[in-house]
PyMOL Python script that loads the backbone (N, CA, C, O; Angstrom):
from pymol import cmd

cmd.read_pdbstr("""\
ATOM      1  N   MET A   1     124.244   7.770  75.913  1.00  0.00           N
ATOM      2  CA  MET A   1     124.569   6.581  76.021  1.00  0.00           C
ATOM      3  C   MET A   1     122.298   6.563  76.200  1.00  0.00           C
ATOM      4  O   MET A   1     121.578   7.417  76.718  1.00  0.00           O
ATOM      5  N   ASN A   2     121.908   5.229  75.517  1.00  0.00           N
ATOM      6  CA  ASN A   2     120.823   5.137  76.116  1.00  0.00           C
ATOM      7  C   ASN A   2     120.012   4.210  76.880  1.00  0.00           C
ATOM      8  O   ASN A   2     118.822   3.898  76.892  1.00  0.00           O
ATOM      9  N   ARG A   3     121.312   3.794  77.668  1.00  0.00           N
ATOM     10  CA  ARG A   3     120.884   2.866  78.612  1.00  0.00           C
ATOM     11  C   ARG A   3     120.707   3.482  80.120  1.00  0.00           C
ATOM     12  O   ARG A   3     120.198   2.821  81.026  1.00  0.00           O
ATOM     13  N   LEU A   4     121.179   4.808  80.285  1.00  0.00           N
ATOM     14  CA  LEU A   4     121.293   6.484  81.219  1.00  0.00           C
ATOM     15  C   LEU A   4     119.897   6.129  80.505  1.00  0.00           C
ATOM     16  O   LEU A   4     119.451   5.086  80.984  1.00  0.00           O
ATOM     17  N   LYS A   5     119.293   6.525  79.777  1.00  0.00           N
ATOM     18  CA  LYS A   5     117.665   7.339  79.867  1.00  0.00           C
ATOM     19  C   LYS A   5     116.866   6.440  79.826  1.00  0.00           C
ATOM     20  O   LYS A   5     115.685   6.736  80.004  1.00  0.00           O
ATOM     21  N   GLU A   6     117.366   4.535  79.489  1.00  0.00           N
ATOM     22  CA  GLU A   6     116.727   3.745  80.378  1.00  0.00           C
ATOM     23  C   GLU A   6     116.255   3.343  81.495  1.00  0.00           C
ATOM     24  O   GLU A   6     115.252   2.721  81.847  1.00  0.00           O
ATOM     25  N   LEU A   7     117.308   3.884  82.088  1.00  0.00           N
ATOM     26  CA  LEU A   7     117.710   3.508  83.473  1.00  0.00           C
ATOM     27  C   LEU A   7     116.941   4.832  84.425  1.00  0.00           C
ATOM     28  O   LEU A   7     116.728   4.957  85.631  1.00  0.00           O
ATOM     29  N   ARG A   8     116.658   5.725  83.202  1.00  0.00           N
ATOM     30  CA  ARG A   8     116.375   7.070  84.109  1.00  0.00           C
ATOM     31  C   ARG A   8     114.323   6.432  84.089  1.00  0.00           C
ATOM     32  O   ARG A   8     113.274   6.581  84.715  1.00  0.00           O
ATOM     33  N   GLU A   9     114.647   6.030  83.419  1.00  0.00           N
ATOM     34  CA  GLU A   9     112.538   5.896  82.849  1.00  0.00           C
ATOM     35  C   GLU A   9     112.264   4.366  84.126  1.00  0.00           C
ATOM     36  O   GLU A   9     111.703   3.969  85.147  1.00  0.00           O
ATOM     37  N   ASP A  10     112.625   4.244  83.687  1.00  0.00           N
ATOM     38  CA  ASP A  10     111.977   2.726  84.287  1.00  0.00           C
ATOM     39  C   ASP A  10     112.207   3.196  85.835  1.00  0.00           C
ATOM     40  O   ASP A  10     111.555   2.623  86.708  1.00  0.00           O
ATOM     41  N   ALA A  11     113.012   4.104  86.144  1.00  0.00           N
ATOM     42  CA  ALA A  11     112.836   4.849  87.422  1.00  0.00           C
ATOM     43  C   ALA A  11     111.831   5.784  88.001  1.00  0.00           C
ATOM     44  O   ALA A  11     111.605   5.879  89.207  1.00  0.00           O
ATOM     45  N   LYS A  12     111.182   6.537  86.964  1.00  0.00           N
ATOM     46  CA  LYS A  12     110.316   7.161  87.205  1.00  0.00           C
ATOM     47  C   LYS A  12     110.999   8.705  87.701  1.00  0.00           C
ATOM     48  O   LYS A  12     111.006   9.147  88.850  1.00  0.00           O
ATOM     49  N   ILE A  13     111.522   9.318  86.548  1.00  0.00           N
ATOM     50  CA  ILE A  13     112.689  10.342  87.269  1.00  0.00           C
ATOM     51  C   ILE A  13     112.907  11.604  86.163  1.00  0.00           C
ATOM     52  O   ILE A  13     113.532  11.303  85.146  1.00  0.00           O
ATOM     53  N   SER A  14     112.742  12.090  86.210  1.00  0.00           N
ATOM     54  CA  SER A  14     113.161  12.916  85.199  1.00  0.00           C
ATOM     55  C   SER A  14     114.177  13.660  85.190  1.00  0.00           C
ATOM     56  O   SER A  14     114.520  13.778  86.366  1.00  0.00           O
ATOM     57  N   GLN A  15     114.995  14.348  84.400  1.00  0.00           N
ATOM     58  CA  GLN A  15     116.362  14.526  83.886  1.00  0.00           C
ATOM     59  C   GLN A  15     116.672  15.761  85.060  1.00  0.00           C
ATOM     60  O   GLN A  15     117.825  15.764  85.493  1.00  0.00           O
ATOM     61  N   LYS A  16     116.019  16.486  85.439  1.00  0.00           N
ATOM     62  CA  LYS A  16     116.524  17.189  86.111  1.00  0.00           C
ATOM     63  C   LYS A  16     116.488  17.566  88.118  1.00  0.00           C
ATOM     64  O   LYS A  16     117.046  18.403  88.827  1.00  0.00           O
ATOM     65  N   GLN A  17     115.218  16.071  88.456  1.00  0.00           N
ATOM     66  CA  GLN A  17     116.242  15.049  89.385  1.00  0.00           C
ATOM     67  C   GLN A  17     116.966  14.689  89.456  1.00  0.00           C
ATOM     68  O   GLN A  17     117.690  14.852  90.438  1.00  0.00           O
ATOM     69  N   LEU A  18     117.230  14.021  88.544  1.00  0.00           N
ATOM     70  CA  LEU A  18     118.517  13.006  88.580  1.00  0.00           C
ATOM     71  C   LEU A  18     120.092  13.786  88.650  1.00  0.00           C
ATOM     72  O   LEU A  18     121.018  13.529  89.420  1.00  0.00           O
ATOM     73  N   SER A  19     120.019  14.876  87.502  1.00  0.00           N
ATOM     74  CA  SER A  19     120.706  16.026  87.577  1.00  0.00           C
ATOM     75  C   SER A  19     121.047  16.771  88.752  1.00  0.00           C
ATOM     76  O   SER A  19     122.212  16.970  89.098  1.00  0.00           O
ATOM     77  N   GLU A  20     120.103  17.157  89.327  1.00  0.00           N
ATOM     78  CA  GLU A  20     120.020  17.818  90.878  1.00  0.00           C
ATOM     79  C   GLU A  20     120.898  16.648  91.687  1.00  0.00           C
ATOM     80  O   GLU A  20     121.934  17.083  92.190  1.00  0.00           O
ATOM     81  N   TYR A  21     120.598  15.033  91.911  1.00  0.00           N
ATOM     82  CA  TYR A  21     121.097  14.075  93.420  1.00  0.00           C
ATOM     83  C   TYR A  21     122.700  14.381  92.788  1.00  0.00           C
ATOM     84  O   TYR A  21     123.653  14.434  93.566  1.00  0.00           O
ATOM     85  N   LEU A  22     122.909  14.603  91.063  1.00  0.00           N
ATOM     86  CA  LEU A  22     124.512  14.377  91.082  1.00  0.00           C
ATOM     87  C   LEU A  22     125.259  16.019  90.905  1.00  0.00           C
ATOM     88  O   LEU A  22     126.320  16.124  90.288  1.00  0.00           O
ATOM     89  N   GLY A  23     124.732  16.958  91.373  1.00  0.00           N
ATOM     90  CA  GLY A  23     124.919  18.013  91.574  1.00  0.00           C
ATOM     91  C   GLY A  23     125.499  18.720  89.895  1.00  0.00           C
ATOM     92  O   GLY A  23     126.583  19.149  89.499  1.00  0.00           O
ATOM     93  N   MET A  24     124.179  18.555  89.280  1.00  0.00           N
ATOM     94  CA  MET A  24     124.847  19.419  87.969  1.00  0.00           C
ATOM     95  C   MET A  24     123.988  19.696  87.182  1.00  0.00           C
ATOM     96  O   MET A  24     122.839  19.265  87.279  1.00  0.00           O
ATOM     97  N   GLU A  25     124.440  20.554  86.159  1.00  0.00           N
ATOM     98  CA  GLU A  25     123.060  21.771  85.036  1.00  0.00           C
ATOM     99  C   GLU A  25     122.152  20.315  84.270  1.00  0.00           C
ATOM    100  O   GLU A  25     122.875  19.476  83.732  1.00  0.00           O
ATOM    101  N   GLN A  26     120.660  20.080  84.252  1.00  0.00           N
ATOM    102  CA  GLN A  26     120.660  19.375  84.049  1.00  0.00           C
ATOM    103  C   GLN A  26     120.836  19.263  81.622  1.00  0.00           C
ATOM    104  O   GLN A  26     120.657  18.347  80.819  1.00  0.00           O
ATOM    105  N   GLN A  27     121.232  20.688  81.487  1.00  0.00           N
ATOM    106  CA  GLN A  27     121.170  20.394  80.342  1.00  0.00           C
ATOM    107  C   GLN A  27     123.104  19.521  80.380  1.00  0.00           C
ATOM    108  O   GLN A  27     123.669  19.004  79.416  1.00  0.00           O
ATOM    109  N   HIS A  28     123.563  19.638  81.594  1.00  0.00           N
ATOM    110  CA  HIS A  28     124.966  18.743  81.157  1.00  0.00           C
ATOM    111  C   HIS A  28     124.952  17.136  81.358  1.00  0.00           C
ATOM    112  O   HIS A  28     125.720  16.286  80.907  1.00  0.00           O
ATOM    113  N   TYR A  29     123.623  16.993  82.330  1.00  0.00           N
ATOM    114  CA  TYR A  29     123.826  15.476  81.957  1.00  0.00           C
ATOM    115  C   TYR A  29     122.834  15.414  81.035  1.00  0.00           C
ATOM    116  O   TYR A  29     123.676  16.061  80.413  1.00  0.00           O
ATOM    117  N   SER A  30     122.113  15.322  80.476  1.00  0.00           N
ATOM    118  CA  SER A  30     121.479  15.304  79.066  1.00  0.00           C
ATOM    119  C   SER A  30     122.303  14.788  78.266  1.00  0.00           C
ATOM    120  O   SER A  30     121.764  13.985  77.504  1.00  0.00           O
ATOM    121  N   ARG A  31     123.631  14.945  78.092  1.00  0.00           N
ATOM    122  CA  ARG A  31     124.812  15.427  77.214  1.00  0.00           C
ATOM    123  C   ARG A  31     124.768  14.001  77.595  1.00  0.00           C
ATOM    124  O   ARG A  31     124.752  13.218  76.646  1.00  0.00           O
ATOM    125  N   TYR A  32     124.747  13.546  78.670  1.00  0.00           N
ATOM    126  CA  TYR A  32     125.649  12.194  78.932  1.00  0.00           C
ATOM    127  C   TYR A  32     124.472  11.234  77.594  1.00  0.00           C
ATOM    128  O   TYR A  32     124.585  10.705  76.489  1.00  0.00           O
ATOM    129  N   GLU A  33     123.594  11.453  78.453  1.00  0.00           N
ATOM    130  CA  GLU A  33     122.101  10.556  78.221  1.00  0.00           C
ATOM    131  C   GLU A  33     122.079  10.513  76.379  1.00  0.00           C
ATOM    132  O   GLU A  33     121.525   9.558  75.834  1.00  0.00           O
ATOM    133  N   VAL A  34     122.622  11.448  75.667  1.00  0.00           N
ATOM    134  CA  VAL A  34     122.940  11.491  73.881  1.00  0.00           C
ATOM    135  C   VAL A  34     124.134  11.096  73.469  1.00  0.00           C
ATOM    136  O   VAL A  34     124.418  10.592  72.382  1.00  0.00           O
ATOM    137  N   GLY A  35     124.868  11.351  74.420  1.00  0.00           N
ATOM    138  CA  GLY A  35     126.179  10.448  74.233  1.00  0.00           C
ATOM    139  C   GLY A  35     127.548  11.792  73.284  1.00  0.00           C
ATOM    140  O   GLY A  35     128.583  11.619  72.641  1.00  0.00           O
ATOM    141  N   LYS A  36     126.786  12.960  73.690  1.00  0.00           N
ATOM    142  CA  LYS A  36     127.850  13.961  73.372  1.00  0.00           C
ATOM    143  C   LYS A  36     129.511  14.543  74.544  1.00  0.00           C
ATOM    144  O   LYS A  36     130.579  15.144  74.429  1.00  0.00           O
ATOM    145  N   VAL A  37     128.737  13.880  75.494  1.00  0.00           N
ATOM    146  CA  VAL A  37     129.662  13.623  76.330  1.00  0.00           C
ATOM    147  C   VAL A  37     130.256  12.801  77.049  1.00  0.00           C
ATOM    148  O   VAL A  37     129.515  12.654  78.020  1.00  0.00           O
ATOM    149  N   LYS A  38     130.813  12.404  77.127  1.00  0.00           N
ATOM    150  CA  LYS A  38     131.153  10.980  77.892  1.00  0.00           C
ATOM    151  C   LYS A  38     131.719  11.339  79.661  1.00  0.00           C
ATOM    152  O   LYS A  38     132.279  12.070  80.477  1.00  0.00           O
ATOM    153  N   ILE A  39     131.076  10.244  79.359  1.00  0.00           N
ATOM    154  CA  ILE A  39     130.659  10.453  81.942  1.00  0.00           C
ATOM    155  C   ILE A  39     132.011   9.866  82.439  1.00  0.00           C
ATOM    156  O   ILE A  39     132.616   8.955  81.874  1.00  0.00           O
ATOM    157  N   ASN A  40     132.249  10.255  83.125  1.00  0.00           N
ATOM    158  CA  ASN A  40     133.640  10.671  84.148  1.00  0.00           C
ATOM    159  C   ASN A  40     133.554   9.355  84.918  1.00  0.00           C
ATOM    160  O   ASN A  40     132.576   8.794  84.423  1.00  0.00           O
ATOM    161  N   VAL A  41     134.073   8.549  85.889  1.00  0.00           N
ATOM    162  CA  VAL A  41     134.082   7.542  86.505  1.00  0.00           C
ATOM    163  C   VAL A  41     133.699   8.076  87.580  1.00  0.00           C
ATOM    164  O   VAL A  41     133.503   7.045  88.222  1.00  0.00           O
ATOM    165  N   GLU A  42     133.382   9.087  88.430  1.00  0.00           N
ATOM    166  CA  GLU A  42     132.746   9.829  89.808  1.00  0.00           C
ATOM    167  C   GLU A  42     131.437   9.501  89.256  1.00  0.00           C
ATOM    168  O   GLU A  42     130.976   8.470  89.745  1.00  0.00           O
ATOM    169  N   ILE A  43     130.418  10.283  88.050  1.00  0.00           N
ATOM    170  CA  ILE A  43     129.460   9.695  87.939  1.00  0.00           C
ATOM    171  C   ILE A  43     128.436   8.768  87.650  1.00  0.00           C
ATOM    172  O   ILE A  43     127.226   8.987  87.594  1.00  0.00           O
ATOM    173  N   VAL A  44     129.238   7.376  87.417  1.00  0.00           N
ATOM    174  CA  VAL A  44     129.320   6.152  87.090  1.00  0.00           C
ATOM    175  C   VAL A  44     129.222   5.738  88.339  1.00  0.00           C
ATOM    176  O   VAL A  44     128.290   5.000  88.658  1.00  0.00           O
ATOM    177  N   LYS A  45     130.470   6.273  89.545  1.00  0.00           N
ATOM    178  CA  LYS A  45     129.804   5.813  90.666  1.00  0.00           C
ATOM    179  C   LYS A  45     128.208   5.841  90.998  1.00  0.00           C
ATOM    180  O   LYS A  45     127.277   5.043  91.107  1.00  0.00           O
ATOM    181  N   LYS A  46     128.501   7.513  91.110  1.00  0.00           N
ATOM    182  CA  LYS A  46     126.735   7.668  91.743  1.00  0.00           C
ATOM    183  C   LYS A  46     125.865   6.956  90.997  1.00  0.00           C
ATOM    184  O   LYS A  46     124.802   6.500  91.419  1.00  0.00           O
ATOM    185  N   LEU A  47     126.285   6.848  89.898  1.00  0.00           N
ATOM    186  CA  LEU A  47     124.627   6.893  89.787  1.00  0.00           C
ATOM    187  C   LEU A  47     124.280   5.024  89.740  1.00  0.00           C
ATOM    188  O   LEU A  47     123.128   4.590  89.770  1.00  0.00           O
ATOM    189  N   ALA A  48     125.355   4.241  89.675  1.00  0.00           N
ATOM    190  CA  ALA A  48     125.432   3.318  90.349  1.00  0.00           C
ATOM    191  C   ALA A  48     125.195   2.771  91.764  1.00  0.00           C
ATOM    192  O   ALA A  48     124.615   1.770  92.187  1.00  0.00           O
ATOM    193  N   ARG A  49     125.753   3.638  92.259  1.00  0.00           N
ATOM    194  CA  ARG A  49     124.735   4.030  93.453  1.00  0.00           C
ATOM    195  C   ARG A  49     123.478   4.286  93.616  1.00  0.00           C
ATOM    196  O   ARG A  49     123.087   4.299  94.783  1.00  0.00           O
ATOM    197  N   PHE A  50     122.574   4.536  92.627  1.00  0.00           N
ATOM    198  CA  PHE A  50     121.598   5.056  93.058  1.00  0.00           C
ATOM    199  C   PHE A  50     120.970   4.567  92.497  1.00  0.00           C
ATOM    200  O   PHE A  50     119.859   4.607  93.026  1.00  0.00           O
ATOM    201  N   TYR A  51     120.965   4.008  91.560  1.00  0.00           N
ATOM    202  CA  TYR A  51     119.851   3.146  91.020  1.00  0.00           C
ATOM    203  C   TYR A  51     120.725   1.797  91.529  1.00  0.00           C
ATOM    204  O   TYR A  51     119.876   1.091  90.986  1.00  0.00           O
ATOM    205  N   ASN A  52     121.559   0.924  92.024  1.00  0.00           N
ATOM    206  CA  ASN A  52     121.694   0.146  93.169  1.00  0.00           C
ATOM    207  C   ASN A  52     121.974  -0.843  92.019  1.00  0.00           C
ATOM    208  O   ASN A  52     121.515  -1.982  91.938  1.00  0.00           O
ATOM    209  N   ILE A  53     122.857  -0.189  91.079  1.00  0.00           N
ATOM    210  CA  ILE A  53     123.007  -1.780  89.814  1.00  0.00           C
ATOM    211  C   ILE A  53     124.405  -2.070  89.669  1.00  0.00           C
ATOM    212  O   ILE A  53     125.077  -1.914  90.689  1.00  0.00           O
ATOM    213  N   SER A  54     124.749  -2.295  89.064  1.00  0.00           N
ATOM    214  CA  SER A  54     126.850  -2.766  88.776  1.00  0.00           C
ATOM    215  C   SER A  54     127.106  -1.472  87.882  1.00  0.00           C
ATOM    216  O   SER A  54     126.441  -1.095  86.917  1.00  0.00           O
ATOM    217  N   ALA A  55     128.433  -0.785  88.542  1.00  0.00           N
ATOM    218  CA  ALA A  55     128.591   0.289  87.369  1.00  0.00           C
ATOM    219  C   ALA A  55     128.526  -0.413  85.822  1.00  0.00           C
ATOM    220  O   ALA A  55     127.866   0.071  84.902  1.00  0.00           O
ATOM    221  N   ASP A  56     129.335  -1.640  85.722  1.00  0.00           N
ATOM    222  CA  ASP A  56     129.330  -2.501  84.458  1.00  0.00           C
ATOM    223  C   ASP A  56     127.804  -2.372  83.409  1.00  0.00           C
ATOM    224  O   ASP A  56     127.572  -2.277  82.204  1.00  0.00           O
ATOM    225  N   TYR A  57     127.413  -2.403  84.029  1.00  0.00           N
ATOM    226  CA  TYR A  57     126.403  -2.883  82.989  1.00  0.00           C
ATOM    227  C   TYR A  57     125.989  -1.122  82.943  1.00  0.00           C
ATOM    228  O   TYR A  57     125.127  -0.937  82.084  1.00  0.00           O
ATOM    229  N   ILE A  58     126.468   0.382  83.774  1.00  0.00           N
ATOM    230  CA  ILE A  58     125.823   1.387  82.822  1.00  0.00           C
ATOM    231  C   ILE A  58     126.833   1.525  82.144  1.00  0.00           C
ATOM    232  O   ILE A  58     126.490   2.185  81.163  1.00  0.00           O
ATOM    233  N   LEU A  59     128.417   1.172  82.056  1.00  0.00           N
ATOM    234  CA  LEU A  59     128.949   1.350  80.909  1.00  0.00           C
ATOM    235  C   LEU A  59     128.855   0.200  79.576  1.00  0.00           C
ATOM    236  O   LEU A  59     129.384   0.220  78.465  1.00  0.00           O
ATOM    237  N   GLU A  60     128.118  -0.590  80.104  1.00  0.00           N
ATOM    238  CA  GLU A  60     127.916  -1.614  78.663  1.00  0.00           C
ATOM    239  C   GLU A  60     128.378  -2.199  78.577  1.00  0.00           C
ATOM    240  O   GLU A  60     128.162  -2.843  77.550  1.00  0.00           O
ATOM    241  N   LEU A  61     129.490  -2.686  79.445  1.00  0.00           N
ATOM    242  CA  LEU A  61     130.639  -4.504  79.929  1.00  0.00           C
ATOM    243  C   LEU A  61     129.345  -5.212  80.040  1.00  0.00           C
ATOM    244  O   LEU A  61     129.175  -5.665  78.908  1.00  0.00           O
ATOM    245  N   THR A  62     128.609  -5.467  80.576  1.00  0.00           N
ATOM    246  CA  THR A  62     127.388  -6.633  80.446  1.00  0.00           C
ATOM    247  C   THR A  62     126.294  -6.449  80.372  1.00  0.00           C
ATOM    248  O   THR A  62     126.067  -5.241  80.430  1.00  0.00           O
ATOM    249  N   ASP A  63     125.126  -7.238  80.232  1.00  0.00           N
ATOM    250  CA  ASP A  63     124.127  -7.007  80.628  1.00  0.00           C
ATOM    251  C   ASP A  63     122.993  -7.033  81.551  1.00  0.00           C
ATOM    252  O   ASP A  63     121.876  -6.521  81.614  1.00  0.00           O
ATOM    253  N   GLU A  64     123.878  -8.008  82.397  1.00  0.00           N
ATOM    254  CA  GLU A  64     123.369  -7.887  84.097  1.00  0.00           C
ATOM    255  C   GLU A  64     123.424  -7.179  84.513  1.00  0.00           C
ATOM    256  O   GLU A  64     124.455  -6.555  84.262  1.00  0.00           O
ATOM    257  N   LYS A  65     122.204  -6.346  85.808  1.00  0.00           N
ATOM    258  CA  LYS A  65     122.027  -4.832  86.249  1.00  0.00           C
ATOM    259  C   LYS A  65     122.893  -4.956  87.388  1.00  0.00           C
ATOM    260  O   LYS A  65     123.244  -3.963  88.024  1.00  0.00           O
ATOM    261  N   ARG A  66     123.436  -6.692  87.823  1.00  0.00           N
ATOM    262  CA  ARG A  66     123.854  -6.948  88.716  1.00  0.00           C
ATOM    263  C   ARG A  66     123.506  -5.909  90.293  1.00  0.00           C
ATOM    264  O   ARG A  66     124.057  -4.848  90.585  1.00  0.00           O
ATOM    265  N   PRO A  67     122.516  -6.591  91.029  1.00  0.00           N
ATOM    266  CA  PRO A  67     122.333  -5.772  92.669  1.00  0.00           C
ATOM    267  C   PRO A  67     123.379  -5.243  93.500  1.00  0.00           C
ATOM    268  O   PRO A  67     123.810  -6.137  94.228  1.00  0.00           O
ATOM    269  N   LEU A  68     124.291  -3.505  93.783  1.00  0.00           N
ATOM    270  CA  LEU A  68     125.454  -3.414  94.785  1.00  0.00           C
ATOM    271  C   LEU A  68     125.176  -4.112  95.514  1.00  0.00           C
ATOM    272  O   LEU A  68     123.987  -4.385  95.675  1.00  0.00           O
ATOM    273  N   LYS A  69     126.335  -4.795  96.392  1.00  0.00           N
ATOM    274  CA  LYS A  69     126.363  -5.796  97.756  1.00  0.00           C
ATOM    275  C   LYS A  69     126.591  -5.018  98.468  1.00  0.00           C
ATOM    276  O   LYS A  69     126.714  -5.291  99.662  1.00  0.00           O
TER     277      LYS A  69
END
""", "prot")
cmd.dss("prot")
cmd.show_as("cartoon", "prot")
cmd.util.cbc("prot")
cmd.orient("prot")
């Protein structure tokens, strides 16, 4: 998912930093970014909270980042 990489780079954080927040190895998170592993719901929820955006944006169901309320 290129969108995951864009979000991370816009936030100016490394894969290592984000993977630590998510509680996983950096290599595993890297597979999400390149689309080798399907992202699970719990990770989507954590990312939406971290970036303060809609999970729909992460899932590419919308192009609006709408902040969480």
